[in-house]
Biopython code that builds the backbone (N, CA, C, O; Angstrom):
import numpy as np
from Bio.PDB.StructureBuilder import StructureBuilder

atoms = [
    (1, "MET", "N", (117.848, 96.766, 158.121)),
    (1, "MET", "CA", (119.315, 96.203, 158.592)),
    (1, "MET", "C", (119.715, 96.733, 156.847)),
    (1, "MET", "O", (120.887, 97.043, 156.637)),
    (2, "LEU", "N", (118.798, 96.801, 155.782)),
    (2, "LEU", "CA", (120.012, 97.358, 154.487)),
    (2, "LEU", "C", (120.220, 98.939, 154.623)),
    (2, "LEU", "O", (120.692, 99.652, 153.737)),
    (3, "ALA", "N", (119.718, 99.435, 156.090)),
    (3, "ALA", "CA", (120.235, 101.176, 156.238)),
    (3, "ALA", "C", (121.666, 101.366, 155.620)),
    (3, "ALA", "O", (121.678, 102.003, 154.567)),
    (4, "PRO", "N", (123.031, 100.863, 156.157)),
    (4, "PRO", "CA", (124.183, 101.222, 155.552)),
    (4, "PRO", "C", (124.297, 100.540, 154.230)),
    (4, "PRO", "O", (125.149, 101.193, 153.629)),
    (5, "TYR", "N", (123.994, 99.824, 153.662)),
    (5, "TYR", "CA", (123.942, 99.637, 152.192)),
    (5, "TYR", "C", (123.871, 100.841, 151.209)),
    (5, "TYR", "O", (124.778, 101.465, 150.659)),
    (6, "LEU", "N", (122.248, 101.004, 151.144)),
    (6, "LEU", "CA", (121.843, 101.694, 151.035)),
    (6, "LEU", "C", (122.735, 102.810, 150.237)),
    (6, "LEU", "O", (122.885, 103.052, 149.039)),
    (7, "GLY", "N", (123.513, 103.656, 152.016)),
    (7, "GLY", "CA", (124.178, 104.668, 151.212)),
    (7, "GLY", "C", (125.488, 104.442, 151.514)),
    (7, "GLY", "O", (125.929, 105.271, 152.311)),
    (8, "GLY", "N", (126.364, 103.506, 151.113)),
    (8, "GLY", "CA", (127.559, 103.050, 150.207)),
    (8, "GLY", "C", (128.352, 102.685, 151.640)),
    (8, "GLY", "O", (129.408, 102.076, 151.465)),
    (9, "SER", "N", (128.111, 102.879, 152.578)),
    (9, "SER", "CA", (129.414, 102.118, 153.351)),
    (9, "SER", "C", (129.592, 101.210, 153.656)),
    (9, "SER", "O", (130.541, 100.888, 154.371)),
    (10, "GLU", "N", (128.589, 100.349, 153.144)),
    (10, "GLU", "CA", (129.187, 98.429, 153.550)),
    (10, "GLU", "C", (129.005, 98.621, 151.841)),
    (10, "GLU", "O", (128.443, 99.430, 151.104)),
    (11, "PRO", "N", (130.143, 96.903, 151.614)),
    (11, "PRO", "CA", (129.929, 96.815, 150.294)),
    (11, "PRO", "C", (128.939, 95.206, 150.563)),
    (11, "PRO", "O", (128.773, 94.442, 151.513)),
    (12, "THR", "N", (128.231, 95.319, 148.439)),
    (12, "THR", "CA", (127.324, 94.501, 148.645)),
    (12, "THR", "C", (127.703, 93.176, 148.482)),
    (12, "THR", "O", (126.794, 92.396, 148.766)),
    (13, "ALA", "N", (128.995, 92.530, 148.030)),
    (13, "ALA", "CA", (129.363, 91.464, 147.768)),
    (13, "ALA", "C", (128.708, 90.156, 148.820)),
    (13, "ALA", "O", (128.338, 88.994, 148.652)),
    (14, "LYS", "N", (128.811, 91.037, 149.871)),
    (14, "LYS", "CA", (128.853, 89.629, 150.990)),
    (14, "LYS", "C", (127.115, 89.348, 150.996)),
    (14, "LYS", "O", (126.632, 88.395, 151.608)),
    (15, "LEU", "N", (126.316, 90.297, 150.247)),
    (15, "LEU", "CA", (124.822, 90.335, 150.383)),
    (15, "LEU", "C", (124.460, 88.364, 149.448)),
    (15, "LEU", "O", (125.096, 88.032, 148.448)),
    (16, "ASP", "N", (123.424, 87.471, 150.076)),
    (16, "ASP", "CA", (122.236, 86.614, 149.065)),
    (16, "ASP", "C", (122.258, 87.633, 147.983)),
    (16, "ASP", "O", (122.446, 88.848, 148.036)),
    (17, "ALA", "N", (121.982, 86.713, 146.838)),
    (17, "ALA", "CA", (120.851, 87.251, 145.888)),
    (17, "ALA", "C", (119.631, 88.088, 146.129)),
    (17, "ALA", "O", (119.371, 89.210, 145.695)),
    (18, "ALA", "N", (118.740, 87.075, 147.143)),
    (18, "ALA", "CA", (118.579, 87.986, 148.384)),
    (18, "ALA", "C", (117.875, 88.737, 148.905)),
    (18, "ALA", "O", (116.647, 88.821, 148.858)),
    (19, "GLU", "N", (118.558, 89.289, 149.397)),
    (19, "GLU", "CA", (119.057, 90.728, 150.289)),
    (19, "GLU", "C", (119.771, 91.430, 148.916)),
    (19, "GLU", "O", (119.184, 92.475, 149.196)),
    (20, "LYS", "N", (120.403, 91.733, 147.867)),
    (20, "LYS", "CA", (119.995, 92.273, 146.991)),
    (20, "LYS", "C", (119.369, 92.887, 146.361)),
    (20, "LYS", "O", (119.501, 94.053, 145.992)),
    (21, "PHE", "N", (118.203, 91.753, 146.071)),
    (21, "PHE", "CA", (116.917, 92.732, 145.389)),
    (21, "PHE", "C", (116.133, 93.012, 146.672)),
    (21, "PHE", "O", (115.143, 93.740, 146.602)),
    (22, "LEU", "N", (116.469, 92.538, 147.712)),
    (22, "LEU", "CA", (115.660, 93.705, 148.600)),
    (22, "LEU", "C", (116.128, 95.455, 148.374)),
    (22, "LEU", "O", (115.589, 96.550, 148.215)),
    (23, "LEU", "N", (117.724, 94.743, 148.505)),
    (23, "LEU", "CA", (118.403, 96.484, 148.563)),
    (23, "LEU", "C", (117.900, 97.036, 146.958)),
    (23, "LEU", "O", (117.633, 98.221, 146.755)),
    (24, "ASP", "N", (117.845, 96.291, 146.200)),
    (24, "ASP", "CA", (117.178, 97.214, 144.906)),
    (24, "ASP", "C", (116.487, 97.454, 145.005)),
    (24, "ASP", "O", (116.269, 98.382, 144.226)),
    (25, "MET", "N", (115.457, 97.173, 145.759)),
    (25, "MET", "CA", (113.735, 97.378, 145.547)),
    (25, "MET", "C", (113.865, 98.671, 146.895)),
    (25, "MET", "O", (112.833, 99.334, 147.000)),
    (26, "CYS", "N", (114.612, 98.923, 147.542)),
    (26, "CYS", "CA", (114.588, 100.250, 148.165)),
    (26, "CYS", "C", (115.233, 101.061, 147.575)),
    (26, "CYS", "O", (115.122, 102.217, 147.983)),
    (27, "LYS", "N", (116.142, 100.810, 146.411)),
    (27, "LYS", "CA", (116.357, 101.988, 146.189)),
    (27, "LYS", "C", (115.163, 102.502, 144.690)),
    (27, "LYS", "O", (115.416, 103.530, 144.063)),
    (28, "VAL", "N", (114.055, 101.705, 144.356)),
    (28, "VAL", "CA", (113.295, 101.842, 144.233)),
    (28, "VAL", "C", (111.684, 103.817, 144.707)),
    (28, "VAL", "O", (110.657, 104.098, 145.325)),
    (29, "SER", "N", (112.296, 104.157, 144.173)),
    (29, "SER", "CA", (111.483, 105.439, 144.638)),
    (29, "SER", "C", (109.731, 104.822, 144.899)),
    (29, "SER", "O", (109.068, 104.469, 143.923)),
    (30, "GLY", "N", (109.106, 104.764, 146.458)),
    (30, "GLY", "CA", (107.232, 105.408, 145.911)),
    (30, "GLY", "C", (107.449, 103.211, 145.917)),
    (30, "GLY", "O", (108.124, 102.335, 145.375)),
    (31, "LEU", "N", (106.276, 103.385, 146.985)),
    (31, "LEU", "CA", (105.895, 101.759, 147.274)),
    (31, "LEU", "C", (104.899, 101.327, 146.041)),
    (31, "LEU", "O", (104.711, 100.119, 145.897)),
    (32, "ARG", "N", (104.396, 102.033, 145.347)),
    (32, "ARG", "CA", (103.031, 101.723, 144.029)),
    (32, "ARG", "C", (104.745, 100.892, 142.527)),
    (32, "ARG", "O", (104.979, 99.719, 142.235)),
    (33, "GLN", "N", (105.307, 101.920, 142.141)),
    (33, "GLN", "CA", (106.958, 101.795, 141.963)),
    (33, "GLN", "C", (107.532, 100.216, 142.544)),
    (33, "GLN", "O", (107.790, 99.164, 141.959)),
    (34, "ARG", "N", (107.570, 100.538, 143.624)),
    (34, "ARG", "CA", (108.207, 98.652, 144.512)),
    (34, "ARG", "C", (107.128, 97.477, 143.608)),
    (34, "ARG", "O", (107.291, 96.505, 142.870)),
    (35, "LEU", "N", (105.844, 98.343, 144.256)),
    (35, "LEU", "CA", (105.417, 97.218, 143.582)),
    (35, "LEU", "C", (105.222, 95.856, 142.747)),
    (35, "LEU", "O", (105.204, 94.626, 142.794)),
    (36, "THR", "N", (105.030, 97.515, 141.596)),
    (36, "THR", "CA", (104.749, 96.875, 140.124)),
    (36, "THR", "C", (105.667, 95.867, 140.135)),
    (36, "THR", "O", (105.435, 94.659, 140.085)),
    (37, "CYS", "N", (107.437, 96.797, 140.247)),
    (37, "CYS", "CA", (109.053, 95.782, 139.945)),
    (37, "CYS", "C", (109.280, 94.730, 140.614)),
    (37, "CYS", "O", (110.250, 93.996, 140.426)),
    (38, "TRP", "N", (108.142, 94.512, 141.707)),
    (38, "TRP", "CA", (108.354, 93.348, 141.511)),
    (38, "TRP", "C", (107.682, 92.473, 141.412)),
    (38, "TRP", "O", (108.021, 91.360, 141.815)),
    (39, "LEU", "N", (106.396, 92.740, 140.782)),
    (39, "LEU", "CA", (105.220, 91.938, 139.719)),
    (39, "LEU", "C", (105.528, 91.781, 138.777)),
    (39, "LEU", "O", (104.949, 90.937, 138.093)),
    (40, "THR", "N", (106.634, 92.543, 138.254)),
    (40, "THR", "CA", (107.019, 92.196, 136.583)),
    (40, "THR", "C", (108.054, 91.286, 137.295)),
    (40, "THR", "O", (107.485, 90.196, 137.346)),
    (41, "MET", "N", (109.051, 91.184, 137.765)),
    (41, "MET", "CA", (109.847, 90.295, 138.345)),
    (41, "MET", "C", (109.394, 88.800, 138.097)),
    (41, "MET", "O", (109.662, 88.010, 137.192)),
    (42, "LEU", "N", (108.569, 88.696, 139.289)),
    (42, "LEU", "CA", (107.927, 87.467, 139.368)),
    (42, "LEU", "C", (107.052, 87.116, 138.155)),
    (42, "LEU", "O", (106.781, 85.915, 138.151)),
    (43, "THR", "N", (106.563, 87.753, 137.193)),
    (43, "THR", "CA", (105.699, 87.536, 136.118)),
    (43, "THR", "C", (106.216, 87.290, 134.513)),
    (43, "THR", "O", (105.635, 87.047, 133.456)),
    (44, "PHE", "N", (107.311, 87.445, 134.832)),
    (44, "PHE", "CA", (108.383, 88.509, 133.011)),
    (44, "PHE", "C", (108.104, 86.967, 133.041)),
    (44, "PHE", "O", (106.876, 86.899, 133.099)),
    (45, "GLU", "N", (108.615, 85.682, 133.032)),
    (45, "GLU", "CA", (108.628, 84.548, 132.142)),
    (45, "GLU", "C", (107.539, 84.400, 131.488)),
    (45, "GLU", "O", (107.406, 84.307, 130.268)),
    (46, "THR", "N", (106.237, 84.363, 132.824)),
    (46, "THR", "CA", (104.934, 83.970, 132.129)),
    (46, "THR", "C", (104.281, 84.792, 131.219)),
    (46, "THR", "O", (103.467, 84.487, 130.348)),
    (47, "ARG", "N", (104.792, 85.991, 131.564)),
    (47, "ARG", "CA", (103.664, 87.430, 130.230)),
    (47, "ARG", "C", (105.135, 87.042, 129.125)),
    (47, "ARG", "O", (105.015, 87.847, 128.202)),
    (48, "CYS", "N", (106.250, 86.284, 128.895)),
    (48, "CYS", "CA", (106.784, 85.841, 127.614)),
    (48, "CYS", "C", (106.372, 85.295, 126.924)),
    (48, "CYS", "O", (106.002, 85.580, 125.785)),
    (49, "ARG", "N", (106.348, 84.144, 127.628)),
    (49, "ARG", "CA", (105.252, 82.632, 127.441)),
    (49, "ARG", "C", (104.245, 82.609, 126.505)),
    (49, "ARG", "O", (104.126, 81.828, 125.561)),
    (50, "ASP", "N", (103.309, 83.795, 126.926)),
    (50, "ASP", "CA", (102.063, 84.726, 126.712)),
    (50, "ASP", "C", (102.573, 84.816, 125.270)),
    (50, "ASP", "O", (102.607, 84.035, 124.319)),
    (51, "LEU", "N", (102.996, 86.209, 125.509)),
    (51, "LEU", "CA", (103.333, 86.992, 124.407)),
    (51, "LEU", "C", (103.812, 86.178, 123.099)),
    (51, "LEU", "O", (103.150, 86.419, 122.090)),
    (52, "GLN", "N", (105.048, 85.090, 122.947)),
    (52, "GLN", "CA", (104.907, 84.572, 122.124)),
    (52, "GLN", "C", (104.019, 83.821, 121.691)),
    (52, "GLN", "O", (103.884, 83.707, 120.473)),
    (53, "ALA", "N", (103.161, 83.098, 122.615)),
    (53, "ALA", "CA", (101.780, 82.129, 122.373)),
    (53, "ALA", "C", (101.271, 83.404, 121.105)),
    (53, "ALA", "O", (101.495, 83.360, 119.895)),
    (54, "GLN", "N", (100.670, 84.284, 121.743)),
    (54, "GLN", "CA", (100.401, 85.439, 120.932)),
    (54, "GLN", "C", (100.643, 85.677, 119.105)),
    (54, "GLN", "O", (100.117, 85.690, 117.992)),
    (55, "LEU", "N", (102.241, 85.883, 120.138)),
    (55, "LEU", "CA", (102.422, 85.968, 118.856)),
    (55, "LEU", "C", (102.140, 84.727, 117.017)),
    (55, "LEU", "O", (101.570, 84.952, 115.949)),
    (56, "THR", "N", (102.996, 83.377, 117.639)),
    (56, "THR", "CA", (102.232, 82.981, 116.734)),
    (56, "THR", "C", (101.507, 82.521, 116.522)),
    (56, "THR", "O", (101.463, 81.820, 115.511)),
    (57, "LEU", "N", (100.351, 82.671, 117.496)),
    (57, "LEU", "CA", (98.949, 82.867, 116.482)),
    (57, "LEU", "C", (98.365, 83.588, 116.015)),
    (57, "LEU", "O", (97.210, 83.353, 115.660)),
    (58, "THR", "N", (98.986, 84.790, 115.838)),
    (58, "THR", "CA", (99.000, 85.631, 114.863)),
    (58, "THR", "C", (99.709, 85.371, 113.546)),
    (58, "THR", "O", (99.137, 85.327, 112.457)),
    (59, "LEU", "N", (100.951, 85.210, 113.739)),
    (59, "LEU", "CA", (101.522, 84.816, 112.488)),
    (59, "LEU", "C", (101.473, 83.791, 111.536)),
    (59, "LEU", "O", (101.936, 83.719, 110.398)),
    (60, "THR", "N", (100.305, 82.395, 112.762)),
    (60, "THR", "CA", (100.103, 81.318, 111.983)),
    (60, "THR", "C", (98.322, 81.485, 111.046)),
    (60, "THR", "O", (97.743, 80.896, 110.133)),
    (61, "LEU", "N", (98.020, 82.737, 112.048)),
    (61, "LEU", "CA", (96.603, 83.017, 111.396)),
    (61, "LEU", "C", (96.693, 84.056, 109.856)),
    (61, "LEU", "O", (95.909, 83.987, 108.909)),
    (62, "THR", "N", (97.713, 84.846, 109.969)),
    (62, "THR", "CA", (98.107, 85.778, 108.661)),
    (62, "THR", "C", (98.476, 85.005, 108.453)),
    (62, "THR", "O", (97.436, 84.397, 108.704)),
    (63, "LEU", "N", (99.638, 83.647, 107.927)),
    (63, "LEU", "CA", (100.196, 82.726, 107.176)),
    (63, "LEU", "C", (99.035, 82.420, 105.796)),
    (63, "LEU", "O", (98.983, 82.674, 104.593)),
    (64, "THR", "N", (97.873, 81.457, 107.228)),
    (64, "THR", "CA", (96.872, 81.274, 106.362)),
    (64, "THR", "C", (95.735, 82.110, 105.935)),
    (64, "THR", "O", (95.075, 81.483, 105.106)),
    (65, "LEU", "N", (95.197, 83.395, 106.198)),
    (65, "LEU", "CA", (94.561, 83.699, 105.721)),
    (65, "LEU", "C", (95.553, 84.024, 104.150)),
    (65, "LEU", "O", (95.340, 83.314, 103.167)),
    (66, "THR", "N", (96.733, 85.289, 104.094)),
    (66, "THR", "CA", (97.369, 85.491, 103.128)),
    (66, "THR", "C", (97.147, 83.687, 102.090)),
    (66, "THR", "O", (96.576, 83.508, 101.014)),
    (67, "LEU", "N", (97.640, 82.984, 102.714)),
    (67, "LEU", "CA", (97.484, 81.853, 101.213)),
    (67, "LEU", "C", (96.240, 81.467, 100.919)),
    (67, "LEU", "O", (95.981, 80.961, 99.827)),
    (68, "THR", "N", (95.181, 81.692, 102.010)),
    (68, "THR", "CA", (93.457, 81.109, 101.152)),
    (68, "THR", "C", (93.589, 82.306, 100.240)),
    (68, "THR", "O", (93.723, 82.024, 99.049)),
    (69, "LEU", "N", (93.576, 83.835, 100.623)),
    (69, "LEU", "CA", (93.394, 85.189, 99.452)),
    (69, "LEU", "C", (94.174, 84.556, 97.913)),
    (69, "LEU", "O", (93.786, 84.647, 96.749)),
    (70, "THR", "N", (95.187, 84.023, 98.396)),
    (70, "THR", "CA", (96.004, 83.808, 96.744)),
    (70, "THR", "C", (95.731, 82.389, 96.339)),
    (70, "THR", "O", (94.837, 82.569, 95.512)),
    (71, "LEU", "N", (95.823, 81.778, 96.364)),
    (71, "LEU", "CA", (94.442, 80.359, 95.986)),
    (71, "LEU", "C", (93.584, 80.661, 96.271)),
    (71, "LEU", "O", (93.230, 79.709, 96.967)),
    (72, "THR", "N", (92.402, 81.721, 96.319)),
    (72, "THR", "CA", (91.275, 82.138, 96.035)),
    (72, "THR", "C", (91.878, 82.730, 94.890)),
    (72, "THR", "O", (91.619, 82.527, 93.704)),
    (73, "GLY", "N", (92.756, 83.526, 95.431)),
    (73, "GLY", "CA", (92.951, 84.662, 93.915)),
    (73, "GLY", "C", (93.209, 83.809, 92.354)),
    (73, "GLY", "O", (92.872, 84.184, 91.231)),
    (74, "ALA", "N", (93.822, 82.732, 92.706)),
    (74, "ALA", "CA", (94.718, 82.159, 91.876)),
    (74, "ALA", "C", (93.282, 81.147, 91.404)),
    (74, "ALA", "O", (93.125, 80.882, 90.212)),
    (75, "ALA", "N", (92.434, 80.707, 92.307)),
    (75, "ALA", "CA", (91.428, 80.635, 91.333)),
    (75, "ALA", "C", (90.632, 80.886, 90.468)),
    (75, "ALA", "O", (90.212, 80.213, 89.528)),
    (76, "GLU", "N", (90.321, 82.396, 90.977)),
    (76, "GLU", "CA", (89.260, 83.112, 90.220)),
    (76, "GLU", "C", (89.830, 83.436, 89.248)),
    (76, "GLU", "O", (89.082, 83.671, 88.299)),
    (77, "GLY", "N", (91.151, 83.587, 89.023)),
    (77, "GLY", "CA", (91.865, 83.580, 87.797)),
    (77, "GLY", "C", (92.333, 82.616, 87.039)),
    (77, "GLY", "O", (93.060, 82.868, 86.078)),
    (78, "HIS", "N", (91.980, 81.397, 87.367)),
    (78, "HIS", "CA", (92.035, 80.479, 86.530)),
    (78, "HIS", "C", (90.471, 80.308, 85.709)),
    (78, "HIS", "O", (90.162, 79.742, 84.660)),
    (79, "LEU", "N", (89.902, 80.864, 86.441)),
    (79, "LEU", "CA", (87.692, 80.362, 86.242)),
    (79, "LEU", "C", (87.952, 81.457, 85.711)),
    (79, "LEU", "O", (86.933, 81.948, 86.199)),
    (80, "GLN", "N", (88.481, 82.484, 85.030)),
    (80, "GLN", "CA", (88.399, 83.616, 84.567)),
    (80, "GLN", "C", (89.642, 83.145, 82.812)),
    (80, "GLN", "O", (89.376, 82.936, 81.629)),
    (81, "ARG", "N", (90.169, 83.159, 83.144)),
    (81, "ARG", "CA", (90.941, 82.131, 82.095)),
    (81, "ARG", "C", (90.007, 81.053, 81.388)),
    (81, "ARG", "O", (89.754, 80.691, 80.239)),
    (82, "GLY", "N", (89.766, 80.849, 82.224)),
    (82, "GLY", "CA", (88.786, 79.144, 81.617)),
    (82, "GLY", "C", (87.375, 80.427, 80.788)),
    (82, "GLY", "O", (87.413, 80.457, 79.558)),
    (83, "GLN", "N", (86.832, 80.888, 81.133)),
    (83, "GLN", "CA", (86.183, 81.716, 80.488)),
    (83, "GLN", "C", (86.437, 82.476, 79.273)),
    (83, "GLN", "O", (85.794, 82.354, 78.230)),
    (84, "VAL", "N", (87.466, 83.309, 79.481)),
    (84, "VAL", "CA", (88.097, 83.556, 78.340)),
    (84, "VAL", "C", (87.942, 82.762, 77.185)),
    (84, "VAL", "O", (87.285, 82.926, 76.156)),
    (85, "ARG", "N", (88.848, 81.676, 77.663)),
    (85, "ARG", "CA", (88.751, 80.001, 76.567)),
    (85, "ARG", "C", (87.203, 80.033, 75.731)),
    (85, "ARG", "O", (86.950, 80.439, 74.597)),
    (86, "ALA", "N", (86.594, 79.629, 76.438)),
    (86, "ALA", "CA", (85.431, 79.328, 76.268)),
    (86, "ALA", "C", (84.815, 80.210, 75.290)),
    (86, "ALA", "O", (84.612, 79.792, 74.151)),
    (87, "ARG", "N", (84.395, 81.786, 75.745)),
    (87, "ARG", "CA", (84.055, 83.056, 74.696)),
    (87, "ARG", "C", (84.607, 82.254, 73.316)),
    (87, "ARG", "O", (83.843, 81.595, 72.611)),
    (88, "LEU", "N", (86.338, 82.439, 72.978)),
    (88, "LEU", "CA", (86.984, 82.118, 72.549)),
    (88, "LEU", "C", (86.574, 81.275, 71.329)),
    (88, "LEU", "O", (86.478, 81.566, 70.137)),
    (89, "ALA", "N", (86.318, 79.874, 72.169)),
    (89, "ALA", "CA", (85.879, 79.223, 71.558)),
    (89, "ALA", "C", (84.274, 79.549, 70.386)),
    (89, "ALA", "O", (83.943, 79.348, 69.218)),
    (90, "GLU", "N", (83.682, 80.172, 71.691)),
    (90, "GLU", "CA", (82.148, 79.495, 71.136)),
    (90, "GLU", "C", (82.378, 81.063, 70.164)),
    (90, "GLU", "O", (81.519, 81.005, 69.284)),
    (91, "HIS", "N", (82.922, 81.955, 70.055)),
    (91, "HIS", "CA", (83.416, 83.251, 68.592)),
    (91, "HIS", "C", (83.891, 82.564, 67.157)),
    (91, "HIS", "O", (83.514, 82.683, 65.991)),
    (92, "ALA", "N", (84.965, 81.744, 67.874)),
    (92, "ALA", "CA", (85.394, 80.664, 66.424)),
    (92, "ALA", "C", (84.688, 79.854, 66.167)),
    (92, "ALA", "O", (84.955, 79.566, 65.001)),
    (93, "ALA", "N", (83.457, 78.901, 66.695)),
    (93, "ALA", "CA", (82.621, 78.265, 65.987)),
    (93, "ALA", "C", (81.957, 79.178, 65.428)),
    (93, "ALA", "O", (82.171, 79.128, 64.217)),
    (94, "GLY", "N", (81.046, 80.234, 65.777)),
    (94, "GLY", "CA", (80.222, 80.917, 65.364)),
    (94, "GLY", "C", (81.001, 81.292, 63.973)),
    (94, "GLY", "O", (81.030, 80.335, 63.199)),
    (95, "SER", "N", (81.685, 82.562, 63.455)),
    (95, "SER", "CA", (82.177, 82.812, 62.803)),
    (95, "SER", "C", (83.252, 81.669, 61.656)),
    (95, "SER", "O", (83.735, 82.061, 60.594)),
    (96, "GLY", "N", (83.461, 79.918, 62.358)),
    (96, "GLY", "CA", (83.955, 79.686, 61.096)),
    (96, "GLY", "C", (82.723, 78.827, 60.257)),
    (96, "GLY", "O", (82.897, 78.484, 59.087)),
]
sb = StructureBuilder()
sb.init_structure("model")
sb.init_model(0)
sb.init_chain("A")
sb.init_seg("    ")
for serial, (resi, resn, name, xyz) in enumerate(atoms, 1):
    if name == "N":
        sb.init_residue(resn, " ", resi, " ")
    sb.init_atom(name, np.array(xyz, "f"), 0.0, 1.0, " ", f" {name:<3s}", serial, name[0])
structure = sb.get_structure()
């Protein structure tokens, strides 16, 4: 039924969207490639949403880990400064 359109002898303007889709599928060589294209088209939006959710989760975890490490480093730095101050105070008390 779509053979005249494949050869280019008939204009495709009068075809519906579904017929144009089937025409495009006929242009893809090999059944496996056709099925892969069709499956991709049918699941594209779902795959995009899943990928967006994965990226959002990855970004959230990365930011959380970065913030945790930054705060931990700051806390350790504060403890080190506190220890230095304590030793200076001990030294000052011992020498005075």
